[in-house]
C-alpha positions as CSV (number, residue, x, y, z in Angstrom):
1,M,-0.5,-0.3,0.1
2,I,1.4,3.5,-1.0
3,L,-0.5,6.6,0.5
4,A,0.6,9.8,-0.5
5,G,0.4,13.4,1.3
6,I,1.0,17.2,-0.5
7,D,1.7,19.7,2.0
8,Q,0.9,22.9,0.3
9,G,2.9,25.8,2.6
10,T,3.8,29.5,2.4
11,T,7.1,29.2,0.6
12,S,7.0,25.4,-0.7
13,T,4.4,22.5,-2.1
14,R,6.0,18.8,-1.3
15,I,4.6,15.2,-1.2
16,L,5.5,13.0,0.7
17,I,5.0,9.0,0.3
18,A,4.3,6.4,2.9
19,R,4.6,2.6,1.6
20,T,3.5,-0.3,4.0
21,D,7.4,-1.3,4.4
22,G,7.6,1.6,6.8
23,T,9.8,3.6,4.2
24,I,8.5,7.5,4.1
25,E,10.2,9.8,1.6
26,V,9.4,13.1,0.3
27,A,9.2,12.6,-3.6
28,H,8.8,15.8,-4.7
29,A,9.7,19.5,-3.8
30,V,8.8,22.8,-5.2
31,Q,9.5,26.7,-3.7
32,H,7.1,28.9,-5.3
33,K,7.6,33.0,-5.8
34,Q,6.9,35.3,-2.9
35,Y,5.3,38.8,-4.1
36,Y,5.1,42.2,-2.4
37,P,3.4,44.8,-4.6
38,E,3.2,47.2,-1.6
39,E,4.1,47.4,1.5
40,G,2.0,45.0,3.5
41,W,0.6,42.9,1.1
42,V,1.9,39.3,0.4
43,E,0.8,37.3,-2.7
44,H,1.3,34.2,-4.6
45,D,0.4,33.1,-8.0
46,P,-2.3,30.7,-8.3
47,D,-1.7,29.1,-11.4
48,E,1.8,28.5,-10.0
49,L,0.6,26.6,-7.4
50,I,-1.5,24.4,-9.1
51,V,1.5,23.8,-11.4
52,N,3.2,22.6,-8.3
53,I,0.4,20.5,-6.7
54,R,0.2,18.5,-10.5
55,A,3.9,18.4,-10.1
56,C,3.6,16.8,-6.9
57,A,0.6,14.4,-7.7
58,D,2.5,13.3,-10.8
59,A,5.4,11.7,-8.2
60,A,2.8,9.9,-6.4
61,S,2.9,6.9,-8.7
62,G,0.8,3.7,-7.3
63,A,-0.4,5.7,-4.5
64,L,-3.8,4.4,-2.9
65,A,-5.5,7.8,-2.2
66,L,-4.2,11.2,-1.1
67,G,-4.7,13.7,0.8
68,I,-4.0,17.6,0.8
69,D,-2.8,20.3,3.4
70,N,-3.2,24.3,2.4
71,Q,-1.9,27.7,3.7
72,G,-5.1,27.7,5.9
73,E,-6.3,31.5,5.4
74,S,-4.9,32.4,2.5
75,C,-7.9,33.4,-0.3
76,L,-8.9,34.0,-3.6
77,A,-11.6,34.7,-6.3
78,W,-12.1,32.5,-9.6
79,D,-14.7,32.2,-12.2
80,A,-17.0,28.8,-11.9
81,R,-17.7,28.6,-15.6
82,T,-13.9,28.6,-16.8
83,G,-11.6,28.1,-13.2
84,E,-9.6,31.4,-14.3
85,A,-8.0,32.3,-11.1
86,L,-9.6,36.6,-10.8
87,S,-7.2,37.3,-8.1
88,P,-3.8,36.7,-6.9
89,V,-3.5,34.4,-3.4
90,L,-4.1,36.6,-0.9
91,V,-1.4,34.9,2.0
92,W,-2.3,34.7,5.2
93,Q,0.7,37.2,6.3
94,D,-1.1,40.2,4.2
95,K,-2.1,43.3,5.8
96,R,-4.1,45.4,2.9
97,T,-7.1,45.0,5.1
98,L,-5.7,46.7,8.5
99,D,-7.5,50.2,8.0
100,A,-10.7,48.8,7.0
101,L,-10.6,46.3,10.1
102,E,-10.0,49.0,12.6
103,R,-13.0,50.9,11.3
104,L,-15.1,47.6,12.0
105,K,-13.7,47.7,15.6
106,A,-14.3,51.3,16.1
107,E,-17.9,49.9,15.7
108,D,-17.9,47.0,18.0
109,A,-18.1,44.4,15.5
110,E,-15.1,42.7,16.9
111,A,-17.8,41.5,20.0
112,E,-19.7,39.9,16.8
113,T,-17.0,37.8,14.8
114,L,-15.8,36.6,19.0
115,A,-19.4,35.5,19.4
116,R,-19.5,33.6,16.1
117,A,-16.5,32.4,14.8
118,G,-14.1,32.7,18.0
119,L,-11.5,34.8,16.0
120,P,-10.5,38.3,16.4
121,L,-11.2,41.5,14.0
122,D,-7.1,40.8,12.3
123,P,-6.1,41.0,8.4
124,Y,-4.6,37.6,9.0
125,F,-7.9,35.8,8.6
126,S,-10.0,35.6,5.4
127,A,-12.9,37.0,5.5
128,S,-11.8,40.8,5.2
129,K,-9.2,39.4,2.4
130,L,-12.2,38.0,0.5
131,G,-14.3,41.3,0.9
132,W,-11.4,43.6,-0.3
133,I,-11.2,41.3,-3.8
134,L,-14.9,41.7,-4.3
135,E,-14.5,45.9,-3.4
136,H,-11.3,46.2,-5.4
137,L,-10.9,43.9,-8.2
138,P,-13.2,44.6,-11.0
139,A,-12.8,41.2,-12.5
140,A,-14.3,39.9,-9.3
141,R,-17.4,42.1,-9.3
142,E,-18.0,41.5,-12.8
143,A,-18.3,37.8,-12.4
144,R,-20.3,38.5,-9.7
145,K,-23.0,40.1,-12.0
146,R,-22.4,37.3,-14.1
147,G,-23.3,35.0,-11.0
148,T,-19.8,32.8,-12.0
149,L,-17.8,34.4,-8.7
150,R,-16.6,32.0,-6.5
151,L,-14.9,32.9,-3.0
152,G,-12.7,30.6,-0.8
153,T,-9.3,29.7,0.6
154,T,-6.9,28.4,-1.3
155,D,-7.6,24.4,-0.9
156,A,-11.4,25.2,-2.3
157,F,-9.9,26.8,-5.7
158,F,-7.7,23.7,-5.7
159,L,-10.3,21.3,-5.5
160,D,-12.6,23.2,-8.1
161,R,-9.4,23.1,-10.6
162,L,-7.9,20.2,-10.0
163,T,-11.2,17.2,-9.1
164,G,-13.7,19.5,-9.8
165,R,-15.4,19.7,-6.2
166,F,-16.3,23.2,-4.6
167,V,-16.0,22.5,-1.1
168,T,-13.7,23.3,2.0
169,D,-12.7,21.3,5.1
170,V,-14.4,22.3,8.1
171,T,-10.9,23.4,9.6
172,T,-9.8,25.8,6.7
173,A,-13.4,27.3,6.8
174,S,-12.5,27.7,10.4
175,R,-10.3,30.4,9.9
176,T,-12.0,32.4,7.7
177,C,-13.5,34.2,10.2
178,L,-17.0,33.8,8.4
179,M,-18.3,30.4,9.6
180,N,-20.1,29.7,13.3
181,L,-17.7,27.5,15.0
182,E,-20.9,26.1,16.5
183,T,-23.3,25.2,13.2
184,L,-20.0,24.5,11.6
185,E,-22.0,26.4,8.7
186,W,-21.0,30.1,6.7
187,D,-22.7,32.4,9.4
188,P,-24.9,35.1,7.7
189,V,-24.2,38.2,10.0
190,L,-20.5,37.5,9.4
191,C,-20.4,37.5,5.7
192,R,-22.6,40.3,5.9
193,L,-20.2,42.3,8.1
194,F,-17.0,41.3,5.5
195,G,-19.4,41.8,2.2
196,V,-18.4,38.5,1.3
197,P,-22.0,36.9,-0.6
198,V,-22.7,33.5,1.3
199,D,-23.5,31.6,-2.4
200,C,-20.3,32.2,-3.8
201,L,-18.7,30.3,-1.1
202,P,-17.7,26.4,-1.1
203,Q,-20.2,23.7,0.7
204,I,-18.1,23.1,4.2
205,V,-17.6,19.2,4.5
206,P,-15.2,17.2,7.0
207,T,-12.1,16.8,6.7
208,T,-11.8,13.1,5.6
209,G,-14.1,11.8,2.6
210,D,-14.6,11.5,-1.3
211,F,-12.8,15.0,-2.6
212,G,-12.9,13.4,-6.1
213,G,-10.1,12.4,-8.6
214,L,-7.1,14.2,-9.6
215,K,-5.5,13.1,-13.1
216,T,-2.1,12.8,-12.7
217,A,0.6,10.7,-14.7
218,S,-0.2,7.5,-14.0
219,G,-4.4,7.7,-13.6
220,S,-6.8,9.5,-11.8
221,L,-5.4,9.4,-7.8
222,P,-8.5,9.8,-5.1
223,V,-8.0,13.2,-2.9
224,T,-9.4,11.4,0.8
225,A,-8.5,14.3,3.0
226,S,-8.4,18.1,2.7
227,V,-6.7,20.2,6.1
228,V,-5.0,23.1,7.2
229,D,-1.6,22.1,7.8
230,Q,-1.1,23.3,11.3
231,Q,-4.4,21.0,12.0
232,A,-2.3,18.5,9.7
233,A,0.7,18.5,11.8
234,L,-1.4,18.6,14.7
235,Y,-2.8,15.0,14.1
236,G,0.7,13.9,12.6
237,F,2.3,14.4,16.0
238,G,-0.3,11.7,17.5
239,C,-1.7,14.4,19.9
240,R,-5.3,13.2,20.4
241,A,-6.0,14.1,23.8
242,K,-6.9,16.8,25.5
243,G,-4.1,19.0,26.9
244,E,-1.6,17.7,24.5
245,M,0.2,20.1,22.1
246,K,2.5,20.8,19.5
247,I,4.2,24.0,18.0
248,T,5.2,23.7,14.2
249,F,8.1,26.2,13.7
250,G,7.8,27.2,10.3
251,T,7.7,31.1,8.3
252,G,5.3,31.8,11.6
253,A,5.3,29.7,14.8
254,F,1.8,28.3,15.5
255,A,0.5,25.9,18.2
256,L,-2.3,24.2,18.9
257,M,-3.7,22.6,21.8
258,V,-6.4,19.9,21.7
259,T,-9.6,20.4,23.5
260,G,-11.5,17.6,22.4
261,E,-15.3,18.2,21.8
262,E,-14.9,21.6,24.1
263,I,-14.8,25.1,22.3
264,I,-12.5,26.7,24.7
265,N,-13.0,30.7,24.0
266,K,-10.8,32.8,25.7
267,P,-10.0,36.5,23.6
268,E,-8.8,37.8,26.6
269,L,-5.8,35.5,26.8
270,G,-5.1,35.8,23.0
271,L,-6.2,32.4,21.9
272,L,-8.4,31.0,19.6
273,P,-10.6,28.2,19.5
274,T,-10.8,26.5,16.2
275,V,-11.6,23.2,14.5
276,A,-8.7,20.4,14.8
277,W,-10.4,17.7,12.4
278,Q,-13.6,16.3,11.6
279,R,-13.4,12.6,10.3
280,A,-16.5,11.4,8.0
281,D,-19.4,10.9,10.3
282,E,-18.2,12.0,13.5
283,A,-18.2,14.9,15.6
284,P,-15.6,17.5,15.5
285,V,-12.4,17.5,17.2
286,Y,-11.8,21.0,18.5
287,A,-8.5,23.0,19.8
288,L,-7.1,26.4,20.8
289,D,-4.4,28.0,18.2
290,G,-2.1,30.6,19.3
291,G,-0.1,32.1,16.2
292,V,3.6,33.9,16.5
293,F,3.4,35.6,13.1
294,T,7.5,35.4,12.3
295,A,9.7,32.6,13.1
296,S,11.8,31.2,10.5
297,A,11.3,34.2,8.3
298,A,13.0,35.7,10.6
299,L,16.3,33.9,10.8
300,N,15.6,33.9,6.8
301,W,15.6,37.7,6.8
302,A,18.4,38.0,9.2
303,K,20.9,36.0,6.9
304,E,19.6,37.6,3.5
305,I,21.3,40.9,5.3
306,G,24.6,39.2,5.9
307,L,24.1,38.6,10.3
308,F,25.3,35.1,9.5
309,L,25.9,32.9,6.1
310,D,24.6,29.3,7.1
311,F,22.5,27.8,9.3
312,S,24.8,25.3,10.6
313,A,26.8,28.0,12.1
314,I,24.1,29.2,14.7
315,K,23.0,26.1,16.6
316,S,25.6,27.2,19.1
317,F,26.9,30.3,20.3
318,T,30.4,31.8,22.2
319,A,27.8,34.1,24.4
320,F,26.0,32.6,27.3
321,S,22.5,34.3,26.9
322,A,21.9,37.1,24.3
323,V,19.1,38.6,26.9
324,E,21.5,38.5,29.8
325,S,23.9,40.4,28.1
326,G,21.0,43.2,27.8
327,L,20.3,42.3,24.3
328,V,16.5,41.7,23.2
329,F,14.9,40.8,19.9
330,V,11.3,41.3,19.1
331,P,10.4,39.2,15.9
332,A,7.3,40.9,15.1
333,L,8.5,41.9,11.5
334,A,4.6,41.1,10.2
335,G,3.2,42.1,13.5
336,L,2.0,40.7,17.1
337,G,0.0,37.8,17.2
338,C,-0.8,35.5,20.2
339,P,-1.6,36.7,23.0
340,H,-1.0,40.7,21.7
341,W,-2.7,40.2,18.5
342,D,-1.3,43.5,17.3
343,S,-0.4,44.1,13.5
344,R,1.1,47.3,13.3
345,A,3.6,46.2,16.2
346,R,6.9,46.4,14.6
347,G,10.5,44.7,15.1
348,V,12.6,45.9,18.0
349,W,15.9,45.1,19.1
350,S,16.3,46.3,22.7
351,G,19.5,47.1,24.4
352,L,22.2,47.0,21.1
353,S,25.3,48.6,22.1
354,L,28.8,48.7,19.9
355,D,29.4,45.7,22.0
356,H,27.1,43.9,20.0
357,G,28.0,41.9,16.9
358,A,26.6,39.7,14.4
359,E,26.7,36.7,16.0
360,I,25.0,38.0,19.3
361,M,22.6,39.7,17.2
362,V,21.2,36.4,15.5
363,Q,21.5,34.5,19.1
364,S,19.0,37.0,20.4
365,I,16.8,36.2,17.0
366,L,16.7,33.2,18.5
367,E,16.1,33.7,21.4
368,G,12.9,36.2,20.7
369,I,11.4,33.6,18.7
370,A,11.5,31.3,21.7
371,Y,10.3,33.6,24.2
372,R,7.1,34.5,21.9
373,A,6.3,30.8,21.8
374,S,6.4,31.1,25.3
375,E,4.0,33.3,26.2
376,V,1.4,30.9,23.6
377,I,2.1,28.2,25.8
378,A,1.8,29.9,29.3
379,A,-1.6,31.0,27.7
380,M,-3.0,27.6,26.9
381,D,-1.6,26.2,30.3
382,Q,-3.8,28.9,32.1
383,C,-6.8,27.1,29.8
384,V,-6.1,23.6,30.0
385,R,-3.3,22.0,31.8
386,L,-0.5,20.6,29.8
387,S,0.0,17.4,29.0
388,D,4.0,16.8,30.4
389,A,5.7,18.3,27.3
390,V,5.5,20.4,24.1
391,H,6.4,18.4,20.9
392,I,7.7,21.0,18.4
393,D,8.8,20.6,14.4
394,G,9.8,22.6,11.6
395,G,13.5,23.7,10.4
396,M,14.0,25.6,13.4
397,S,13.4,22.6,16.1
398,Q,16.5,21.0,14.9
399,N,18.3,23.6,16.3
400,A,19.9,22.8,19.7
401,Y,20.1,26.2,21.0
402,F,16.9,27.0,20.0
403,A,15.0,24.0,21.6
404,Q,17.3,24.5,25.1
405,F,16.6,28.0,25.6
406,L,12.7,27.3,24.4
407,A,13.1,24.6,27.5
408,D,14.5,27.2,29.9
409,I,12.5,30.2,29.1
410,S,9.3,28.1,29.1
411,G,10.1,25.5,31.9
412,R,9.1,23.1,30.1
413,S,10.5,20.0,28.3
414,I,10.5,19.9,25.1
415,C,10.4,17.1,22.5
416,P,11.3,17.6,19.2
417,A,10.2,15.6,15.9
418,L,13.4,13.5,14.7
419,M,11.2,13.3,11.5
420,P,10.6,16.8,9.8
421,E,7.4,15.9,7.5
422,L,5.1,16.0,10.5
423,T,2.5,17.9,8.7
424,A,2.5,16.0,5.6
425,L,2.4,12.7,7.3
426,G,-0.9,13.8,9.2
427,T,-2.4,14.6,5.8
428,I,-1.7,11.0,4.7
429,E,-2.7,9.5,8.3
430,L,-6.5,11.6,7.6
431,A,-6.2,10.8,3.9
432,S,-6.0,6.9,5.3
433,H,-9.3,6.6,7.0
434,A,-11.7,6.9,3.8
435,T,-9.3,3.9,2.4
436,G,-10.1,1.4,5.4
437,E,-6.5,0.8,5.8
438,S,-4.9,1.5,9.2
439,F,-1.8,3.9,8.9
440,N,0.0,4.7,12.0
441,P,3.5,5.7,12.0
442,K,5.6,5.9,14.8
443,V,7.2,9.2,15.3
444,E,9.8,9.4,17.8
445,F,11.1,12.5,19.3
446,G,14.3,14.0,21.0
447,R,14.2,15.5,24.4
448,T,15.6,19.2,25.8
449,M,14.8,19.6,29.8
450,P,15.2,22.7,31.3
451,K,18.6,23.7,32.5
452,R,17.8,27.0,33.7
453,D,15.5,29.0,35.0
454,L,15.5,32.2,33.0
455,S,12.3,33.7,34.5
456,A,13.9,36.3,36.1
457,M,15.1,37.5,32.2
458,V,11.1,37.8,31.4
459,P,10.5,41.4,32.5
460,R,13.3,42.6,29.9
461,F,11.2,40.4,27.4
462,E,7.8,42.2,28.4
463,A,9.6,45.8,28.2
464,A,10.9,45.0,24.8
465,I,7.4,44.2,23.8
466,S,5.7,47.3,24.9
467,A,8.8,49.4,22.8
468,S,7.6,47.3,19.8
469,I,3.9,47.8,20.2
470,A,4.9,51.8,20.8
471,A,6.8,51.5,17.8
472,R,3.7,51.1,15.4
């Protein structure tokens, strides 16, 4: 038996192949271009993503089934008849709707989004971006007049173009700020609030089931799962019990904690209720979400401006820690997510002096990302008592200094996944459910225990975050 999972992420598309003999391999991977047409705007080319998904699917020869995970909040418009994209993909990092959302906040509209979708008014989510498309792009308005406009997250576009199914799964719909978290249906009040016509949105369906067949070089490949990438990673980690959590350190750092059948809505802590997954014919499983918008993106930026040359050079440092030398970095290069939710906050170095060189500046970047993740861990622990350890994955999880500092600043044991493709692995596991085949891979973890109590350093980070917010 061969199963496949496509991970369509913010910077690349890749396919993982799992075989009955236990072998798992990345069969194909390709990066796509990032577009920044104006300050705060982030876009992808929808057709480039389609080409990359097809190329990945062609590498899945002999697969019984395929799952596809998606970026979550990234969205676009397209034509129902031709399938032509009518807008670029507006990426989850895109902030073009910030002014409009601040006007809605001034009108107390956030009470509605928190009560119905469990989400704050933030450009991170899809709703305001979909409304922007309809308001500002003539091609979308003309399609609306013709009755051929389709609006949705990238998963719905992929499935519509590749399998002929105009649907979105419930995990992705829960990231739009348009779905009622209790009814699992599009909320007419929220759709009116953002100017998004309900009839242009895809049908909401469970995470697993029949998503149609995708034509590949070796024939039609059944798609049996569609899911948000972060929820896929949670599933891939094997997190099933209430209180189990993971953090994926990719472009951003995204924490999810299983809450089971319970919807926990704690906006005062900056945490977001979301759907973790819903297998076909089963009740949904919920989770708490906490996002740090900039993680490895900050390291990539530091590399691009010449602070270091190779990632292997930043796994250990001569200085004990940057924060103890007085240097603090706040990774708010794309604003602050959980628990602050301030999209206008800016990245800050605090305590920078002539004594600080490139090495300790990079060290402070790693520490700042770890501290921001520890804020999310602490907030989640206030809602539901966390299980023994925090599981992490993504490229940064393999950095020994980062993992140790995260353990020290959070006071928790940190377990990095030894197999890096947990997102695609979770997608494959979900895809296997519709096939009737059992697929339960064993995931191995390392373990980093706290060595030092760094709680005395927390006020330095807090002061730097206040400066970040003041710099807006």
